C-alpha positions in Angstrom: 122.0 111.3 109.9 123.0 111.6 113.9 120.4 110.5 115.9 119.2 114.0 117.1 119.3 115.6 113.5 116.5 111.6 112.5 115.0 113.3 115.7 113.7 116.2 114.2 113.4 115.2 110.9 110.7 112.3 112.7 109.3 115.4 114.0 108.8 117.4 111.7 107.5 114.7 109.4 104.8 114.2 112.4 104.0 117.4 112.3 102.8 117.4 109.2 100.6 114.2 109.5 99.2 116.1 112.7 98.0 118.6 110.5 96.2 116.7 107.6 94.9 113.7 109.6 93.2 116.2 112.2 92.1 117.9 109.5 90.3 114.5 107.8 89.4 113.0 111.7 87.9 115.7 112.8 85.0 115.5 110.1 83.9 112.0 112.3 83.6 114.4 115.6 81.5 117.0 113.7 78.7 114.8 112.4 76.4 115.3 114.2 76.9 119.4 114.3 77.1 119.2 110.6 74.2 116.7 109.9 72.3 119.7 111.9 73.7 123.0 110.4 73.0 121.6 106.6 69.9 119.2 107.9 71.8 116.2 106.0 71.0 112.4 106.7 73.5 109.8 106.9 73.9 109.4 103.1 74.6 112.9 102.4 77.5 112.6 105.7 78.6 109.7 104.5 79.2 111.9 101.0 81.1 114.5 102.9 83.7 112.1 104.6 84.3 110.3 101.3 84.5 112.7 99.0 88.1 113.5 100.0 88.9 110.5 100.1 87.5 109.7 96.5 89.9 112.8 95.7 92.9 111.6 96.9 93.0 108.3 95.4 92.7 110.1 92.3 95.8 112.7 93.3 97.7 109.9 94.8 96.9 108.4 90.7 98.6 111.4 89.1 100.5 111.4 91.9 102.1 108.5 90.7 103.4 109.6 87.2 105.7 112.5 89.0 106.7 112.2 92.6 109.9 110.5 92.3 111.4 112.7 89.5 111.1 115.9 91.7 113.2 117.3 94.9 111.4 115.4 98.3 111.5 118.4 100.8 110.1 121.3 98.3 107.4 118.7 96.4 106.1 118.0 99.8 106.1 121.6 101.2 104.5 122.8 98.4 102.1 120.2 98.2 101.3 121.2 102.1 101.1 124.6 101.5 98.3 124.1 98.8 96.2 121.2 101.2 96.2 124.6 103.9 94.9 126.6 101.4 92.1 124.3 100.5 91.8 123.5 104.4 91.0 127.8 104.3 88.5 126.9 102.0 86.5 124.5 104.1 85.8 126.7 107.2 85.1 129.3 104.3 82.1 127.4 102.9 78.7 129.0 103.1 77.0 125.9 102.3 76.7 122.1 102.2 77.7 122.1 98.3 80.5 123.9 98.8 81.7 122.8 101.4 82.0 118.7 99.6 83.6 120.8 96.9 86.6 122.0 99.6 86.7 118.8 101.2 87.4 117.2 98.0 90.1 119.8 97.4 91.4 119.1 100.9 91.7 115.6 99.4 93.5 116.2 96.2 96.8 117.5 98.8 96.2 115.6 101.7 96.3 112.2 100.1 99.5 112.7 99.0 101.0 114.4 101.6 100.6 111.3 103.9 102.3 109.1 100.9 105.6 112.2 100.7 105.9 111.6 104.6 106.0 107.5 104.4 108.1 107.9 101.1 110.4 110.0 103.2 110.6 108.2 106.5 111.4 104.8 103.6 114.5 106.5 101.9 115.9 108.0 105.1 115.2 104.9 107.9 116.4 101.8 107.6 114.8 99.1 107.3 115.8 97.6 111.4 114.5 100.7 112.9 111.4 102.1 110.6 108.9 100.4 112.3 109.8 102.7 115.1 110.5 105.8 113.6 106.5 104.8 111.9 105.2 104.6 115.4 106.9 108.1 116.0 104.8 109.1 113.3 102.1 107.4 113.7 102.0 109.6 117.5 100.1 112.6 115.1 97.5 110.2 115.0 97.6 109.9 118.8 98.2 113.7 119.0 95.3 114.2 116.8 92.8 112.3 118.8 94.7 113.5 122.7 94.6 117.1 121.9 93.3 117.9 118.8 90.1 116.5 117.9 88.8 117.7 122.0 89.7 121.8 121.0 88.7 121.5 117.8 85.5 120.3 118.9 86.2 122.8 121.7 86.1 125.2 119.1 83.1 123.9 117.4 80.8 124.3 120.3 82.4 128.1 121.6 82.1 129.1 117.6 81.5 127.4 114.9 82.0 124.1 113.3 84.5 126.6 111.0 86.3 127.2 113.4 88.5 123.7 113.3 89.4 124.6 109.6 90.4 127.6 110.4 92.6 126.3 113.2 94.2 124.3 111.1 95.2 126.3 108.8 97.0 127.7 111.4 98.8 124.6 112.0 99.6 123.9 108.6 101.2 128.0 107.7 103.4 126.4 111.4 104.6 123.5 110.5 105.7 124.7 107.0 108.1 127.1 108.2 109.3 124.0 110.5 109.5 121.5 108.0 111.7 124.3 106.3 114.2 124.2 108.8 114.7 120.2 109.7 113.4 118.3 106.3 116.7 117.5 104.6 116.8 117.7 101.0 116.1 114.4 99.2 117.3 113.9 95.3 119.4 110.7 95.4 116.3 108.8 94.0 116.8 111.8 90.4 120.2 110.0 89.7 118.5 107.4 87.5 118.2 106.2 83.9 115.3 109.0 82.2 112.0 107.4 81.8 110.3 107.3 78.7 107.0 108.4 79.5 105.1 109.7 82.8 103.6 106.4 82.9 106.4 104.1 82.8 107.4 104.1 86.3 103.9 103.4 87.6 104.0 100.7 85.2 106.9 99.3 86.6 105.8 99.5 89.7 102.4 97.6 88.8 104.2 94.9 86.8 105.9 93.5 90.3 103.3 91.3 92.0 105.0 92.0 95.6 104.0 95.4 95.1 100.0 94.2 94.0 100.2 92.7 97.4 101.1 95.1 98.9 98.9 97.5 97.5 95.7 95.4 98.1 97.1 93.9 101.8 97.1 98.3 102.5 93.9 98.3 100.9 92.3 95.6 103.6 93.5 97.2 106.6 92.0 100.2 105.5 88.6 98.8 104.1 88.0 97.0 107.5 89.2 100.4 109.7 86.4 102.6 107.4 83.6 100.3 108.1 83.1 101.6 110.4 85.3 104.7 112.3 83.0 107.2 110.5 79.5 106.7 112.5 81.0 105.8 115.6 80.2 109.8 117.1 77.0 109.2 115.5 76.7 105.9 116.8 77.1 106.8 120.2 75.0 109.6 120.6 71.8 108.0 118.8 72.6 105.0 119.8 74.6 105.0 123.2 73.1 107.6 124.1 76.3 109.5 125.3 75.7 113.7 125.3 77.5 115.3 122.3 79.6 117.3 125.3 81.3 114.2 126.6 82.5 113.6 122.4 85.5 114.8 123.4 86.4 113.3 126.7 86.4 109.8 124.4 88.7 111.2 122.1 91.2 112.7 125.2 90.9 109.4 126.9 91.9 107.1 123.6 94.4 109.7 122.2 96.1 110.1 125.2 96.5 105.9 125.8 97.7 105.7 122.5 100.3 108.3 122.9 102.0 105.7 125.1 100.8 102.5 122.6 102.3 103.4 119.6 106.0 103.7 120.1 105.5 100.7 122.1 103.9 99.2 118.9 106.7 100.0 116.5 109.6 99.0 118.8 108.2 95.5 119.3 107.5 95.4 115.6 110.9 96.0 114.7 112.2 93.0 117.8 109.7 91.0 117.3 108.8 91.0 113.3 106.6 93.4 111.9 104.3 90.6 110.4 103.8 88.5 113.3 103.0 91.7 115.6 100.6 92.6 112.6 98.8 89.5 112.7 99.0 89.6 116.7 97.1 92.8 116.5 94.7 92.3 113.6 93.3 89.1 115.8 93.1 91.5 118.6 90.8 93.9 116.5 88.0 91.5 115.8 87.0 92.3 119.5 86.8 96.3 119.0 85.4 96.0 115.9 82.3 94.1 116.6 82.2 95.6 120.7 81.8 99.5 118.9 79.1 97.9 116.3 76.4 96.2 119.0 76.2 97.8 121.6 73.5 99.6 122.7 73.0 101.7 125.5 75.7 102.0 128.0 77.1 104.0 130.7 80.3 106.9 128.9 82.7 104.7 130.8 81.8 101.6 129.0 80.9 103.4 126.2 85.1 105.4 126.7 87.2 101.7 127.1 85.5 100.2 124.1 86.8 103.1 122.2 89.5 103.3 123.6 90.7 99.8 123.1 89.4 100.5 119.3 91.5 103.1 118.6 94.8 101.3 120.6 94.1 98.5 117.9 92.6 99.5 114.8 95.2 102.2 113.6 97.7 100.2 115.8 97.7 97.8 113.1 98.8 100.6 110.2 102.3 101.1 112.5 104.0 97.4 111.2 101.9 97.5 108.4 103.4 101.0 106.8 106.7 98.9 107.7 105.6 96.2 105.6 104.3 98.3 102.7 107.1 100.7 102.7 109.8 97.8 102.7 107.5 95.7 99.6 108.4 98.6 97.7 111.6 98.3 95.0 113.4 101.8 96.8 114.1 103.7 93.0 110.3 103.2 92.7 109.6 103.9 97.0 107.7 107.7 95.4 105.7 106.2 92.9 104.6 103.2 95.0 103.7 104.9 97.8 101.6 107.5 96.0 99.8 104.7 94.3 99.6 103.2 98.0 98.2 106.1 98.6 95.5 105.3 96.2 94.6 102.3 97.0 93.8 104.0 100.4 91.5 106.4 100.0 89.6 104.7 97.4 89.3 101.8 99.6 88.4 104.9 102.5 86.1 106.2 100.1 84.1 102.8 99.4 83.9 101.6 102.9 82.5 104.8 103.5 80.5 105.1 101.0 79.0 101.8 101.3 78.6 102.2 105.3 77.0 105.3 104.5 74.3 103.4 102.4 73.9 100.6 104.5 73.2 102.4 107.9 70.5 104.7 107.8 68.3 106.4 110.3 64.7 105.2 111.7 62.3 107.6 112.4 63.6 108.2 116.1 66.5 109.1 114.7 68.5 105.8 116.0 71.2 104.3 113.7 70.1 101.0 112.7 72.3 98.1 110.5 75.7 99.3 112.0 75.8 95.7 112.6 76.3 94.5 109.9 79.5 97.4 109.1 81.0 95.7 111.7 80.7 91.7 110.1 81.9 93.3 106.9 84.6 95.0 108.8 85.8 91.7 110.1 86.0 90.1 107.1 88.1 92.5 105.3 90.4 92.0 108.5 91.2 88.7 108.2 91.6 89.0 103.9 94.3 91.7 105.2 95.4 88.5 107.7 96.0 86.3 104.4 97.6 88.7 102.6 100.4 89.6 105.0 102.0 86.6 104.6 102.5 86.7 100.8 104.5 90.4 100.8 107.9 90.3 100.7 110.2 92.8 102.2 113.6 94.4 100.9 115.5 94.0 104.5 118.5 96.3 102.8 118.1 100.3 102.8 119.3 100.6 99.5 118.2 104.5 99.6 119.7 106.9 101.9 120.8 110.5 101.7 123.6 111.3 99.8 125.7 113.0 101.3 129.8 113.8 101.4 131.0 111.3 104.6 132.9 113.8 106.2 129.6 116.5 107.0 126.4 116.3 108.2 123.6 115.8 106.3 122.0 119.2 105.5 118.7 120.1 107.3 118.4 124.3 106.8 115.9 126.3 104.7 118.1 127.8 103.1 118.5 128.0 99.0 118.6 124.2 97.8 
């Protein structure tokens, strides 16, 4: 795959990531609006966020039984279309319970999407450039925060909370068409021996100690972040006295900063070592985890500085972390492994959000209490991840590549397969 084709490939995956990450991220800043619209508290709001994660965990477990049996491009785009339909259902939901169900359906397909995107990166991009490739795909998070979330909040403030989900539905349609054009057909993994039963690949993954270490590492990284992330906006409005009209500024500044830092983190991880850069970022993460959960009333600029640091470091850890996790997989089992990884990460998100939802409560004045306890738990999980990363062995040789004749470039058109 030449550089131009690789660039289009990664940007297309970033667009797909952008759509389903925005769908997940928008729930957090919409928190105050949804709590007011449905008359719900922190526990019920936590369930709205967690329903996506728990559904994604279940679907990832089921996906592990079949993802390596299908051609990658066709599977990714089919799941992406179903995700768009589920997101549309969120925008049309008439009440809290129906929105809860719709969020669960979005999680079913969104959870698999993340795994499949990382699987395709691992299949196509050599180990030596994989962290930089993850940095490009991770720019979807930056674009979500700098453009997607502020625009979605503007739509919500000027129309209704439903508008962002309708917007994401149109994004999904657009990137499906882009994917038809620029994603290559990947079927090298289909040439192996026939498996005796659907769970054989999953069991093979789970018998590998290195896979288990990588999965536990992924769970620890995600758990530490999602103890804090879902309640940042609610805490900002209730305790830090930030106006809801200023919330887009927080995401705009934070996202704009990560647009520059994400690719730099990927470059440094490839140059200096993925595990080394991860440890440095994880140690630095202790500061924003504690600041965000302990600050009282401060000026907007102080809160923006703290949240921007949080946006750079906490998701930034995932760039070297995902390169480590992807490279821990046996190439022939990468799709199954990454689906199980999606299950583990989604389960960690759901458990973290649910646990934080029971710890964090509102007093009679509407202020959030016990948020500092969540910060301490996040730091503890962060230390566990630092300990685990040293126990992961990375396969540095890219075994699985796009199988194409040497005399012609890989097929990337959206025509007949």
